[in-house]
N, CA, C, O and CB atoms as a CASP TS submission, in Angstrom:
PFRMAT TS
TARGET T0000
AUTHOR 0000-0000-0000
METHOD Language model
MODEL 1
PARENT N/A
ATOM      1  N   SER     1       0.818  -1.200   0.000  1.00  0.00           N
ATOM      2  CA  SER     1       0.000   0.000   0.000  1.00  0.00           C
ATOM      3  C   SER     1       0.859   1.262   0.000  1.00  0.00           C
ATOM      4  O   SER     1       0.457   2.284  -0.556  1.00  0.00           O
ATOM      5  CB  SER     1      -0.929   0.000   1.203  1.00  0.00           C
ATOM      6  N   GLU     2       2.039   1.200   0.619  1.00  0.00           N
ATOM      7  CA  GLU     2       2.900   2.383   0.654  1.00  0.00           C
ATOM      8  C   GLU     2       3.388   2.762  -0.733  1.00  0.00           C
ATOM      9  O   GLU     2       3.700   3.926  -0.984  1.00  0.00           O
ATOM     10  CB  GLU     2       4.090   2.143   1.570  1.00  0.00           C
ATOM     11  N   ALA     3       3.456   1.791  -1.639  1.00  0.00           N
ATOM     12  CA  ALA     3       3.912   2.063  -2.998  1.00  0.00           C
ATOM     13  C   ALA     3       2.962   3.011  -3.720  1.00  0.00           C
ATOM     14  O   ALA     3       3.390   3.744  -4.612  1.00  0.00           O
ATOM     15  CB  ALA     3       4.048   0.760  -3.782  1.00  0.00           C
ATOM     16  N   PHE     4       1.700   3.012  -3.359  1.00  0.00           N
ATOM     17  CA  PHE     4       0.713   3.848  -4.027  1.00  0.00           C
ATOM     18  C   PHE     4       0.538   5.217  -3.384  1.00  0.00           C
ATOM     19  O   PHE     4      -0.141   6.075  -3.947  1.00  0.00           O
ATOM     20  CB  PHE     4      -0.600   3.143  -4.052  1.00  0.00           C
ATOM     21  N   ASP     5       1.131   5.437  -2.225  1.00  0.00           N
ATOM     22  CA  ASP     5       0.937   6.699  -1.509  1.00  0.00           C
ATOM     23  C   ASP     5       1.302   7.913  -2.352  1.00  0.00           C
ATOM     24  O   ASP     5       0.581   8.910  -2.339  1.00  0.00           O
ATOM     25  CB  ASP     5       1.755   6.701  -0.241  1.00  0.00           C
ATOM     26  N   SER     6       2.413   7.845  -3.086  1.00  0.00           N
ATOM     27  CA  SER     6       2.828   8.996  -3.888  1.00  0.00           C
ATOM     28  C   SER     6       1.878   9.228  -5.056  1.00  0.00           C
ATOM     29  O   SER     6       1.695  10.368  -5.485  1.00  0.00           O
ATOM     30  CB  SER     6       4.252   8.798  -4.404  1.00  0.00           C
ATOM     31  N   VAL     7       1.277   8.171  -5.573  1.00  0.00           N
ATOM     32  CA  VAL     7       0.349   8.290  -6.691  1.00  0.00           C
ATOM     33  C   VAL     7      -1.007   8.808  -6.224  1.00  0.00           C
ATOM     34  O   VAL     7      -1.636   9.615  -6.909  1.00  0.00           O
ATOM     35  CB  VAL     7       0.184   6.941  -7.393  1.00  0.00           C
ATOM     36  N   LEU     8      -1.454   8.350  -5.068  1.00  0.00           N
ATOM     37  CA  LEU     8      -2.794   8.692  -4.591  1.00  0.00           C
ATOM     38  C   LEU     8      -2.877  10.076  -3.976  1.00  0.00           C
ATOM     39  O   LEU     8      -3.973  10.621  -3.840  1.00  0.00           O
ATOM     40  CB  LEU     8      -3.249   7.681  -3.590  1.00  0.00           C
ATOM     41  N   GLY     9      -1.762  10.650  -3.605  1.00  0.00           N
ATOM     42  CA  GLY     9      -1.780  11.992  -3.042  1.00  0.00           C
ATOM     43  C   GLY     9      -1.700  11.988  -1.531  1.00  0.00           C
ATOM     44  O   GLY     9      -1.792  10.949  -0.878  1.00  0.00           O
ATOM     45  N   ASN    10      -1.528  13.172  -1.003  1.00  0.00           N
ATOM     46  CA  ASN    10      -1.339  13.367   0.433  1.00  0.00           C
ATOM     47  C   ASN    10      -2.692  13.400   1.138  1.00  0.00           C
ATOM     48  O   ASN    10      -3.575  14.172   0.766  1.00  0.00           O
ATOM     49  CB  ASN    10      -0.553  14.671   0.711  1.00  0.00           C
ATOM     50  N   THR    11      -2.846  12.563   2.150  1.00  0.00           N
ATOM     51  CA  THR    11      -4.097  12.523   2.914  1.00  0.00           C
ATOM     52  C   THR    11      -3.920  13.108   4.313  1.00  0.00           C
ATOM     53  O   THR    11      -4.760  12.893   5.187  1.00  0.00           O
ATOM     54  CB  THR    11      -4.610  11.084   3.014  1.00  0.00           C
ATOM     55  N   ALA    12      -2.832  13.848   4.530  1.00  0.00           N
ATOM     56  CA  ALA    12      -2.534  14.368   5.871  1.00  0.00           C
ATOM     57  C   ALA    12      -3.636  15.282   6.388  1.00  0.00           C
ATOM     58  O   ALA    12      -3.993  15.201   7.564  1.00  0.00           O
ATOM     59  CB  ALA    12      -1.211  15.119   5.862  1.00  0.00           C
ATOM     60  N   SER    13      -4.183  16.151   5.542  1.00  0.00           N
ATOM     61  CA  SER    13      -5.227  17.064   6.026  1.00  0.00           C
ATOM     62  C   SER    13      -6.490  16.296   6.401  1.00  0.00           C
ATOM     63  O   SER    13      -7.180  16.660   7.353  1.00  0.00           O
ATOM     64  CB  SER    13      -5.553  18.126   4.959  1.00  0.00           C
ATOM     65  N   CYS    14      -6.789  15.251   5.666  1.00  0.00           N
ATOM     66  CA  CYS    14      -7.943  14.411   5.990  1.00  0.00           C
ATOM     67  C   CYS    14      -7.708  13.684   7.309  1.00  0.00           C
ATOM     68  O   CYS    14      -8.612  13.585   8.139  1.00  0.00           O
ATOM     69  CB  CYS    14      -8.217  13.396   4.857  1.00  0.00           C
ATOM     70  N   HIS    15      -6.488  13.173   7.502  1.00  0.00           N
ATOM     71  CA  HIS    15      -6.157  12.485   8.757  1.00  0.00           C
ATOM     72  C   HIS    15      -6.233  13.449   9.941  1.00  0.00           C
ATOM     73  O   HIS    15      -6.659  13.060  11.028  1.00  0.00           O
ATOM     74  CB  HIS    15      -4.747  11.857   8.673  1.00  0.00           C
ATOM     75  N   ARG    16      -5.823  14.700   9.736  1.00  0.00           N
ATOM     76  CA  ARG    16      -5.941  15.704  10.808  1.00  0.00           C
ATOM     77  C   ARG    16      -7.406  15.941  11.156  1.00  0.00           C
ATOM     78  O   ARG    16      -7.760  16.062  12.329  1.00  0.00           O
ATOM     79  CB  ARG    16      -5.271  17.038  10.387  1.00  0.00           C
ATOM     80  N   ALA    17      -8.253  16.007  10.137  1.00  0.00           N
ATOM     81  CA  ALA    17      -9.687  16.184  10.388  1.00  0.00           C
ATOM     82  C   ALA    17     -10.237  15.004  11.184  1.00  0.00           C
ATOM     83  O   ALA    17     -11.077  15.189  12.065  1.00  0.00           O
ATOM     84  CB  ALA    17     -10.458  16.337   9.057  1.00  0.00           C
ATOM     85  N   CYS    18      -9.773  13.803  10.884  1.00  0.00           N
ATOM     86  CA  CYS    18     -10.197  12.616  11.642  1.00  0.00           C
ATOM     87  C   CYS    18      -9.765  12.734  13.098  1.00  0.00           C
ATOM     88  O   CYS    18     -10.542  12.449  14.009  1.00  0.00           O
ATOM     89  CB  CYS    18      -9.611  11.328  11.016  1.00  0.00           C
ATOM     90  N   GLN    19      -8.520  13.157  13.310  1.00  0.00           N
ATOM     91  CA  GLN    19      -8.006  13.265  14.681  1.00  0.00           C
ATOM     92  C   GLN    19      -8.728  14.354  15.465  1.00  0.00           C
ATOM     93  O   GLN    19      -8.901  14.231  16.677  1.00  0.00           O
ATOM     94  CB  GLN    19      -6.503  13.549  14.663  1.00  0.00           C
ATOM     95  N   LEU    20      -9.150  15.415  14.788  1.00  0.00           N
ATOM     96  CA  LEU    20      -9.905  16.470  15.470  1.00  0.00           C
ATOM     97  C   LEU    20     -11.323  16.010  15.785  1.00  0.00           C
ATOM     98  O   LEU    20     -11.901  16.401  16.800  1.00  0.00           O
ATOM     99  CB  LEU    20      -9.943  17.742  14.612  1.00  0.00           C
ATOM    100  N   THR    21     -11.877  15.181  14.912  1.00  0.00           N
ATOM    101  CA  THR    21     -13.241  14.690  15.107  1.00  0.00           C
ATOM    102  C   THR    21     -13.303  13.565  16.132  1.00  0.00           C
ATOM    103  O   THR    21     -14.253  13.482  16.910  1.00  0.00           O
ATOM    104  CB  THR    21     -13.816  14.212  13.787  1.00  0.00           C
ATOM    105  N   TYR    22     -12.289  12.699  16.136  1.00  0.00           N
ATOM    106  CA  TYR    22     -12.250  11.543  17.032  1.00  0.00           C
ATOM    107  C   TYR    22     -10.969  11.563  17.866  1.00  0.00           C
ATOM    108  O   TYR    22     -10.145  10.658  17.736  1.00  0.00           O
ATOM    109  CB  TYR    22     -12.349  10.225  16.227  1.00  0.00           C
ATOM    110  N   PRO    23     -10.784  12.570  18.715  1.00  0.00           N
ATOM    111  CA  PRO    23      -9.543  12.662  19.509  1.00  0.00           C
ATOM    112  C   PRO    23      -9.513  11.585  20.592  1.00  0.00           C
ATOM    113  O   PRO    23     -10.381  11.549  21.465  1.00  0.00           O
ATOM    114  CB  PRO    23      -9.410  14.065  20.155  1.00  0.00           C
ATOM    115  N   LEU    24      -8.525  10.721  20.531  1.00  0.00           N
ATOM    116  CA  LEU    24      -8.454   9.592  21.464  1.00  0.00           C
ATOM    117  C   LEU    24      -8.244  10.034  22.903  1.00  0.00           C
ATOM    118  O   LEU    24      -8.712   9.361  23.821  1.00  0.00           O
ATOM    119  CB  LEU    24      -7.340   8.656  21.059  1.00  0.00           C
ATOM    120  N   HIS    25      -7.552  11.148  23.124  1.00  0.00           N
ATOM    121  CA  HIS    25      -7.232  11.561  24.494  1.00  0.00           C
ATOM    122  C   HIS    25      -8.444  12.057  25.272  1.00  0.00           C
ATOM    123  O   HIS    25      -8.363  12.208  26.491  1.00  0.00           O
ATOM    124  CB  HIS    25      -6.187  12.639  24.467  1.00  0.00           C
ATOM    125  N   THR    26      -9.564  12.313  24.601  1.00  0.00           N
ATOM    126  CA  THR    26     -10.744  12.816  25.310  1.00  0.00           C
ATOM    127  C   THR    26     -11.695  11.704  25.731  1.00  0.00           C
ATOM    128  O   THR    26     -12.669  11.955  26.441  1.00  0.00           O
ATOM    129  CB  THR    26     -11.482  13.804  24.442  1.00  0.00           C
ATOM    130  N   TYR    27     -11.421  10.491  25.303  1.00  0.00           N
ATOM    131  CA  TYR    27     -12.300   9.387  25.644  1.00  0.00           C
ATOM    132  C   TYR    27     -11.861   8.738  26.951  1.00  0.00           C
ATOM    133  O   TYR    27     -10.665   8.675  27.236  1.00  0.00           O
ATOM    134  CB  TYR    27     -12.326   8.354  24.516  1.00  0.00           C
ATOM    135  N   PRO    28     -12.802   8.260  27.739  1.00  0.00           N
ATOM    136  CA  PRO    28     -12.428   7.592  28.990  1.00  0.00           C
ATOM    137  C   PRO    28     -11.727   6.270  28.715  1.00  0.00           C
ATOM    138  O   PRO    28     -12.008   5.591  27.728  1.00  0.00           O
ATOM    139  CB  PRO    28     -13.665   7.356  29.864  1.00  0.00           C
ATOM    140  N   LYS    29     -10.821   5.925  29.599  1.00  0.00           N
ATOM    141  CA  LYS    29     -10.121   4.644  29.472  1.00  0.00           C
ATOM    142  C   LYS    29     -10.933   3.584  30.200  1.00  0.00           C
ATOM    143  O   LYS    29     -11.914   3.885  30.881  1.00  0.00           O
ATOM    144  CB  LYS    29      -8.663   4.726  30.044  1.00  0.00           C
ATOM    145  N   GLY    30     -10.509   2.357  30.045  1.00  0.00           N
ATOM    146  CA  GLY    30     -11.189   1.282  30.751  1.00  0.00           C
ATOM    147  C   GLY    30     -12.002   0.403  29.839  1.00  0.00           C
ATOM    148  O   GLY    30     -13.199   0.214  30.051  1.00  0.00           O
ATOM    149  N   CYS    31     -11.361  -0.131  28.831  1.00  0.00           N
ATOM    150  CA  CYS    31     -12.069  -1.045  27.945  1.00  0.00           C
ATOM    151  C   CYS    31     -11.672  -2.475  28.287  1.00  0.00           C
ATOM    152  O   CYS    31     -10.742  -2.707  29.059  1.00  0.00           O
ATOM    153  CB  CYS    31     -11.766  -0.727  26.455  1.00  0.00           C
ATOM    154  N   LYS    32     -12.376  -3.409  27.715  1.00  0.00           N
ATOM    155  CA  LYS    32     -12.077  -4.816  27.963  1.00  0.00           C
ATOM    156  C   LYS    32     -10.743  -5.164  27.308  1.00  0.00           C
ATOM    157  O   LYS    32     -10.437  -4.663  26.226  1.00  0.00           O
ATOM    158  CB  LYS    32     -13.216  -5.734  27.425  1.00  0.00           C
ATOM    159  N   PRO    33      -9.952  -6.011  27.946  1.00  0.00           N
ATOM    160  CA  PRO    33      -8.667  -6.406  27.362  1.00  0.00           C
ATOM    161  C   PRO    33      -8.862  -7.108  26.018  1.00  0.00           C
ATOM    162  O   PRO    33      -9.856  -7.800  25.800  1.00  0.00           O
ATOM    163  CB  PRO    33      -7.904  -7.323  28.328  1.00  0.00           C
ATOM    164  N   PHE    34      -7.914  -6.919  25.142  1.00  0.00           N
ATOM    165  CA  PHE    34      -7.857  -7.559  23.832  1.00  0.00           C
ATOM    166  C   PHE    34      -8.916  -7.045  22.864  1.00  0.00           C
ATOM    167  O   PHE    34      -9.042  -7.586  21.765  1.00  0.00           O
ATOM    168  CB  PHE    34      -8.006  -9.040  23.988  1.00  0.00           C
ATOM    169  N   LEU    35      -9.664  -6.041  23.226  1.00  0.00           N
ATOM    170  CA  LEU    35     -10.627  -5.449  22.306  1.00  0.00           C
ATOM    171  C   LEU    35     -10.164  -4.050  21.940  1.00  0.00           C
ATOM    172  O   LEU    35      -9.611  -3.331  22.771  1.00  0.00           O
ATOM    173  CB  LEU    35     -12.048  -5.416  22.927  1.00  0.00           C
ATOM    174  N   VAL    36     -10.393  -3.672  20.696  1.00  0.00           N
ATOM    175  CA  VAL    36     -10.061  -2.314  20.273  1.00  0.00           C
ATOM    176  C   VAL    36     -11.169  -1.401  20.783  1.00  0.00           C
ATOM    177  O   VAL    36     -12.343  -1.646  20.504  1.00  0.00           O
ATOM    178  CB  VAL    36      -9.900  -2.209  18.703  1.00  0.00           C
ATOM    179  N   PRO    37     -10.818  -0.359  21.521  1.00  0.00           N
ATOM    180  CA  PRO    37     -11.844   0.561  22.014  1.00  0.00           C
ATOM    181  C   PRO    37     -12.634   1.165  20.858  1.00  0.00           C
ATOM    182  O   PRO    37     -12.065   1.421  19.797  1.00  0.00           O
ATOM    183  CB  PRO    37     -11.207   1.676  22.856  1.00  0.00           C
ATOM    184  N   PRO    38     -13.929   1.397  21.040  1.00  0.00           N
ATOM    185  CA  PRO    38     -14.769   1.931  19.961  1.00  0.00           C
ATOM    186  C   PRO    38     -14.231   3.238  19.384  1.00  0.00           C
ATOM    187  O   PRO    38     -14.329   3.467  18.178  1.00  0.00           O
ATOM    188  CB  PRO    38     -16.178   2.149  20.466  1.00  0.00           C
ATOM    189  N   GLN    39     -13.663   4.096  20.232  1.00  0.00           N
ATOM    190  CA  GLN    39     -13.165   5.370  19.723  1.00  0.00           C
ATOM    191  C   GLN    39     -11.995   5.167  18.760  1.00  0.00           C
ATOM    192  O   GLN    39     -11.835   5.943  17.818  1.00  0.00           O
ATOM    193  CB  GLN    39     -12.739   6.270  20.882  1.00  0.00           C
ATOM    194  N   GLU    40     -11.182   4.140  18.981  1.00  0.00           N
ATOM    195  CA  GLU    40     -10.094   3.855  18.043  1.00  0.00           C
ATOM    196  C   GLU    40     -10.658   3.317  16.740  1.00  0.00           C
ATOM    197  O   GLU    40     -10.155   3.644  15.666  1.00  0.00           O
ATOM    198  CB  GLU    40      -9.094   2.850  18.650  1.00  0.00           C
ATOM    199  N   GLU    41     -11.694   2.496  16.823  1.00  0.00           N
ATOM    200  CA  GLU    41     -12.325   1.979  15.610  1.00  0.00           C
ATOM    201  C   GLU    41     -12.867   3.128  14.769  1.00  0.00           C
ATOM    202  O   GLU    41     -12.726   3.123  13.547  1.00  0.00           O
ATOM    203  CB  GLU    41     -13.457   0.989  15.961  1.00  0.00           C
ATOM    204  N   GLU    42     -13.487   4.113  15.417  1.00  0.00           N
ATOM    205  CA  GLU    42     -14.027   5.261  14.689  1.00  0.00           C
ATOM    206  C   GLU    42     -12.917   6.059  14.022  1.00  0.00           C
ATOM    207  O   GLU    42     -13.048   6.457  12.865  1.00  0.00           O
ATOM    208  CB  GLU    42     -14.827   6.163  15.631  1.00  0.00           C
ATOM    209  N   LEU    43     -11.828   6.296  14.740  1.00  0.00           N
ATOM    210  CA  LEU    43     -10.701   7.034  14.178  1.00  0.00           C
ATOM    211  C   LEU    43     -10.112   6.283  12.990  1.00  0.00           C
ATOM    212  O   LEU    43      -9.867   6.882  11.942  1.00  0.00           O
ATOM    213  CB  LEU    43      -9.623   7.271  15.247  1.00  0.00           C
ATOM    214  N   TYR    44      -9.883   4.988  13.138  1.00  0.00           N
ATOM    215  CA  TYR    44      -9.284   4.211  12.056  1.00  0.00           C
ATOM    216  C   TYR    44     -10.230   4.114  10.859  1.00  0.00           C
ATOM    217  O   TYR    44      -9.777   4.127   9.715  1.00  0.00           O
ATOM    218  CB  TYR    44      -8.913   2.807  12.551  1.00  0.00           C
ATOM    219  N   ALA    45     -11.526   4.019  11.106  1.00  0.00           N
ATOM    220  CA  ALA    45     -12.490   4.002  10.002  1.00  0.00           C
ATOM    221  C   ALA    45     -12.448   5.325   9.244  1.00  0.00           C
ATOM    222  O   ALA    45     -12.507   5.343   8.015  1.00  0.00           O
ATOM    223  CB  ALA    45     -13.919   3.731  10.527  1.00  0.00           C
ATOM    224  N   CYS    46     -12.346   6.420   9.970  1.00  0.00           N
ATOM    225  CA  CYS    46     -12.245   7.735   9.344  1.00  0.00           C
ATOM    226  C   CYS    46     -10.985   7.809   8.487  1.00  0.00           C
ATOM    227  O   CYS    46     -11.025   8.302   7.360  1.00  0.00           O
ATOM    228  CB  CYS    46     -12.237   8.851  10.414  1.00  0.00           C
ATOM    229  N   GLN    47      -9.871   7.320   9.020  1.00  0.00           N
ATOM    230  CA  GLN    47      -8.608   7.355   8.282  1.00  0.00           C
ATOM    231  C   GLN    47      -8.657   6.456   7.047  1.00  0.00           C
ATOM    232  O   GLN    47      -8.087   6.797   6.010  1.00  0.00           O
ATOM    233  CB  GLN    47      -7.453   6.932   9.191  1.00  0.00           C
ATOM    234  N   ARG    48      -9.323   5.326   7.149  1.00  0.00           N
ATOM    235  CA  ARG    48      -9.485   4.468   5.967  1.00  0.00           C
ATOM    236  C   ARG    48     -10.346   5.173   4.926  1.00  0.00           C
ATOM    237  O   ARG    48     -10.133   5.020   3.723  1.00  0.00           O
ATOM    238  CB  ARG    48     -10.117   3.104   6.356  1.00  0.00           C
ATOM    239  N   GLY    49     -11.319   5.945   5.397  1.00  0.00           N
ATOM    240  CA  GLY    49     -12.140   6.731   4.477  1.00  0.00           C
ATOM    241  C   GLY    49     -11.320   7.754   3.715  1.00  0.00           C
ATOM    242  O   GLY    49     -11.592   8.032   2.547  1.00  0.00           O
ATOM    243  N   CYS    50     -10.309   8.320   4.379  1.00  0.00           N
ATOM    244  CA  CYS    50      -9.403   9.260   3.701  1.00  0.00           C
ATOM    245  C   CYS    50      -8.733   8.567   2.525  1.00  0.00           C
ATOM    246  O   CYS    50      -8.656   9.119   1.427  1.00  0.00           O
ATOM    247  CB  CYS    50      -8.334   9.812   4.685  1.00  0.00           C
ATOM    248  N   ARG    51      -8.256   7.374   2.761  1.00  0.00           N
ATOM    249  CA  ARG    51      -7.573   6.624   1.693  1.00  0.00           C
ATOM    250  C   ARG    51      -8.554   6.266   0.585  1.00  0.00           C
ATOM    251  O   ARG    51      -8.225   6.384  -0.596  1.00  0.00           O
ATOM    252  CB  ARG    51      -6.916   5.341   2.257  1.00  0.00           C
ATOM    253  N   LEU    52      -9.750   5.832   0.951  1.00  0.00           N
ATOM    254  CA  LEU    52     -10.758   5.499  -0.052  1.00  0.00           C
ATOM    255  C   LEU    52     -11.096   6.719  -0.901  1.00  0.00           C
ATOM    256  O   LEU    52     -11.199   6.619  -2.123  1.00  0.00           O
ATOM    257  CB  LEU    52     -12.025   4.950   0.620  1.00  0.00           C
ATOM    258  N   PHE    53     -11.269   7.863  -0.260  1.00  0.00           N
ATOM    259  CA  PHE    53     -11.599   9.084  -0.990  1.00  0.00           C
ATOM    260  C   PHE    53     -10.466   9.449  -1.949  1.00  0.00           C
ATOM    261  O   PHE    53     -10.731   9.887  -3.069  1.00  0.00           O
ATOM    262  CB  PHE    53     -11.872  10.248  -0.010  1.00  0.00           C
ATOM    263  N   SER    54      -9.207   9.277  -1.530  1.00  0.00           N
ATOM    264  CA  SER    54      -8.085   9.596  -2.415  1.00  0.00           C
ATOM    265  C   SER    54      -8.039   8.631  -3.600  1.00  0.00           C
ATOM    266  O   SER    54      -7.673   9.028  -4.706  1.00  0.00           O
ATOM    267  CB  SER    54      -6.754   9.547  -1.638  1.00  0.00           C
ATOM    268  N   ILE    55      -8.409   7.366  -3.377  1.00  0.00           N
ATOM    269  CA  ILE    55      -8.478   6.404  -4.482  1.00  0.00           C
ATOM    270  C   ILE    55      -9.573   6.815  -5.453  1.00  0.00           C
ATOM    271  O   ILE    55      -9.377   6.761  -6.667  1.00  0.00           O
ATOM    272  CB  ILE    55      -8.734   4.969  -3.953  1.00  0.00           C
ATOM    273  N   CYS    56     -10.722   7.224  -4.931  1.00  0.00           N
ATOM    274  CA  CYS    56     -11.824   7.670  -5.789  1.00  0.00           C
ATOM    275  C   CYS    56     -11.416   8.886  -6.614  1.00  0.00           C
ATOM    276  O   CYS    56     -11.750   8.978  -7.795  1.00  0.00           O
ATOM    277  CB  CYS    56     -13.064   8.000  -4.944  1.00  0.00           C
ATOM    278  N   GLN    57     -10.698   9.812  -5.998  1.00  0.00           N
ATOM    279  CA  GLN    57     -10.228  10.983  -6.737  1.00  0.00           C
ATOM    280  C   GLN    57      -9.236  10.572  -7.814  1.00  0.00           C
ATOM    281  O   GLN    57      -9.245  11.140  -8.906  1.00  0.00           O
ATOM    282  CB  GLN    57      -9.585  12.003  -5.784  1.00  0.00           C
ATOM    283  N   PHE    58      -8.380   9.597  -7.528  1.00  0.00           N
ATOM    284  CA  PHE    58      -7.399   9.125  -8.504  1.00  0.00           C
ATOM    285  C   PHE    58      -8.101   8.482  -9.695  1.00  0.00           C
ATOM    286  O   PHE    58      -7.749   8.746 -10.845  1.00  0.00           O
ATOM    287  CB  PHE    58      -6.423   8.125  -7.853  1.00  0.00           C
ATOM    288  N   VAL    59      -9.085   7.647  -9.423  1.00  0.00           N
ATOM    289  CA  VAL    59      -9.813   6.958 -10.483  1.00  0.00           C
ATOM    290  C   VAL    59     -10.682   7.947 -11.251  1.00  0.00           C
ATOM    291  O   VAL    59     -10.784   7.866 -12.475  1.00  0.00           O
ATOM    292  CB  VAL    59     -10.676   5.822  -9.902  1.00  0.00           C
ATOM    293  N   ASP    60     -11.309   8.881 -10.534  1.00  0.00           N
ATOM    294  CA  ASP    60     -12.157   9.936 -11.100  1.00  0.00           C
ATOM    295  C   ASP    60     -13.049   9.407 -12.207  1.00  0.00           C
ATOM    296  O   ASP    60     -12.853   9.706 -13.385  1.00  0.00           O
ATOM    297  CB  ASP    60     -11.301  11.072 -11.633  1.00  0.00           C
ATOM    298  N   ASP    61     -14.022   8.625 -11.809  1.00  0.00           N
ATOM    299  CA  ASP    61     -14.936   8.049 -12.789  1.00  0.00           C
ATOM    300  C   ASP    61     -16.044   9.010 -13.192  1.00  0.00           C
ATOM    301  O   ASP    61     -17.025   8.604 -13.816  1.00  0.00           O
ATOM    302  CB  ASP    61     -15.540   6.785 -12.244  1.00  0.00           C
ATOM    303  N   GLY    62     -15.895  10.261 -12.844  1.00  0.00           N
ATOM    304  CA  GLY    62     -16.885  11.257 -13.216  1.00  0.00           C
ATOM    305  C   GLY    62     -17.979  11.441 -12.179  1.00  0.00           C
ATOM    306  O   GLY    62     -18.845  12.300 -12.340  1.00  0.00           O
ATOM    307  N   ALA    63     -17.951  10.656 -11.128  1.00  0.00           N
ATOM    308  CA  ALA    63     -18.965  10.791 -10.077  1.00  0.00           C
ATOM    309  C   ALA    63     -18.751  12.098  -9.328  1.00  0.00           C
ATOM    310  O   ALA    63     -17.634  12.608  -9.246  1.00  0.00           O
ATOM    311  CB  ALA    63     -18.914   9.588  -9.097  1.00  0.00           C
ATOM    312  N   ASP    64     -19.810  12.618  -8.798  1.00  0.00           N
ATOM    313  CA  ASP    64     -19.738  13.871  -8.045  1.00  0.00           C
ATOM    314  C   ASP    64     -19.252  13.576  -6.629  1.00  0.00           C
ATOM    315  O   ASP    64     -20.048  13.258  -5.745  1.00  0.00           O
ATOM    316  CB  ASP    64     -21.122  14.589  -8.015  1.00  0.00           C
ATOM    317  N   LEU    65     -17.934  13.683  -6.419  1.00  0.00           N
ATOM    318  CA  LEU    65     -17.360  13.358  -5.112  1.00  0.00           C
ATOM    319  C   LEU    65     -17.764  14.367  -4.050  1.00  0.00           C
ATOM    320  O   LEU    65     -17.854  14.019  -2.873  1.00  0.00           O
ATOM    321  CB  LEU    65     -15.847  13.291  -5.205  1.00  0.00           C
ATOM    322  N   ASN    66     -18.009  15.607  -4.445  1.00  0.00           N
ATOM    323  CA  ASN    66     -18.436  16.592  -3.455  1.00  0.00           C
ATOM    324  C   ASN    66     -19.790  16.215  -2.873  1.00  0.00           C
ATOM    325  O   ASN    66     -20.019  16.390  -1.676  1.00  0.00           O
ATOM    326  CB  ASN    66     -18.499  17.990  -4.078  1.00  0.00           C
ATOM    327  N   ARG    67     -20.685  15.702  -3.702  1.00  0.00           N
ATOM    328  CA  ARG    67     -21.986  15.266  -3.195  1.00  0.00           C
ATOM    329  C   ARG    67     -21.804  14.090  -2.239  1.00  0.00           C
ATOM    330  O   ARG    67     -22.472  14.015  -1.207  1.00  0.00           O
ATOM    331  CB  ARG    67     -22.928  14.875  -4.363  1.00  0.00           C
ATOM    332  N   THR    68     -20.901  13.173  -2.582  1.00  0.00           N
ATOM    333  CA  THR    68     -20.620  12.035  -1.707  1.00  0.00           C
ATOM    334  C   THR    68     -20.104  12.517  -0.364  1.00  0.00           C
ATOM    335  O   THR    68     -20.530  12.018   0.678  1.00  0.00           O
ATOM    336  CB  THR    68     -19.603  11.085  -2.358  1.00  0.00           C
ATOM    337  N   LYS    69     -19.188  13.485  -0.372  1.00  0.00           N
ATOM    338  CA  LYS    69     -18.648  14.029   0.873  1.00  0.00           C
ATOM    339  C   LYS    69     -19.757  14.691   1.682  1.00  0.00           C
ATOM    340  O   LYS    69     -19.821  14.517   2.899  1.00  0.00           O
ATOM    341  CB  LYS    69     -17.518  15.039   0.583  1.00  0.00           C
ATOM    342  N   GLN    70     -20.633  15.450   1.020  1.00  0.00           N
ATOM    343  CA  GLN    70     -21.729  16.110   1.728  1.00  0.00           C
ATOM    344  C   GLN    70     -22.648  15.083   2.381  1.00  0.00           C
ATOM    345  O   GLN    70     -23.114  15.290   3.502  1.00  0.00           O
ATOM    346  CB  GLN    70     -22.531  17.002   0.768  1.00  0.00           C
ATOM    347  N   GLU    71     -22.908  13.983   1.690  1.00  0.00           N
ATOM    348  CA  GLU    71     -23.758  12.937   2.261  1.00  0.00           C
ATOM    349  C   GLU    71     -23.085  12.277   3.457  1.00  0.00           C
ATOM    350  O   GLU    71     -23.752  11.927   4.430  1.00  0.00           O
ATOM    351  CB  GLU    71     -24.095  11.884   1.201  1.00  0.00           C
ATOM    352  N   CYS    72     -21.769  12.106   3.390  1.00  0.00           N
ATOM    353  CA  CYS    72     -21.042  11.523   4.523  1.00  0.00           C
ATOM    354  C   CYS    72     -21.056  12.463   5.720  1.00  0.00           C
ATOM    355  O   CYS    72     -21.161  12.018   6.864  1.00  0.00           O
ATOM    356  CB  CYS    72     -19.595  11.199   4.126  1.00  0.00           C
ATOM    357  N   ASP    73     -20.949  13.766   5.458  1.00  0.00           N
ATOM    358  CA  ASP    73     -20.917  14.750   6.537  1.00  0.00           C
ATOM    359  C   ASP    73     -22.276  14.940   7.193  1.00  0.00           C
ATOM    360  O   ASP    73     -22.351  15.375   8.343  1.00  0.00           O
ATOM    361  CB  ASP    73     -20.422  16.072   6.011  1.00  0.00           C
ATOM    362  N   SER    74     -23.355  14.620   6.476  1.00  0.00           N
ATOM    363  CA  SER    74     -24.694  14.875   7.035  1.00  0.00           C
ATOM    364  C   SER    74     -25.117  13.837   8.040  1.00  0.00           C
ATOM    365  O   SER    74     -26.215  13.921   8.590  1.00  0.00           O
ATOM    366  CB  SER    74     -25.714  14.936   5.936  1.00  0.00           C
TER
END
């Protein structure tokens, strides 16, 4: 996956938005052992969405990505 990073573009600003939306330090600790805390799952899902969005922009099949983003934000 790292081989495609230069082709797909920089997702740092998207990752920052994820970290601002799902800041791990504000969540209470105390989860069950061996389970990923829900807040980490949300952050990682957001970050995976950044990568998916960059792939969609790279492919650019003509779909209205701004509308897709608006639907995700709503």
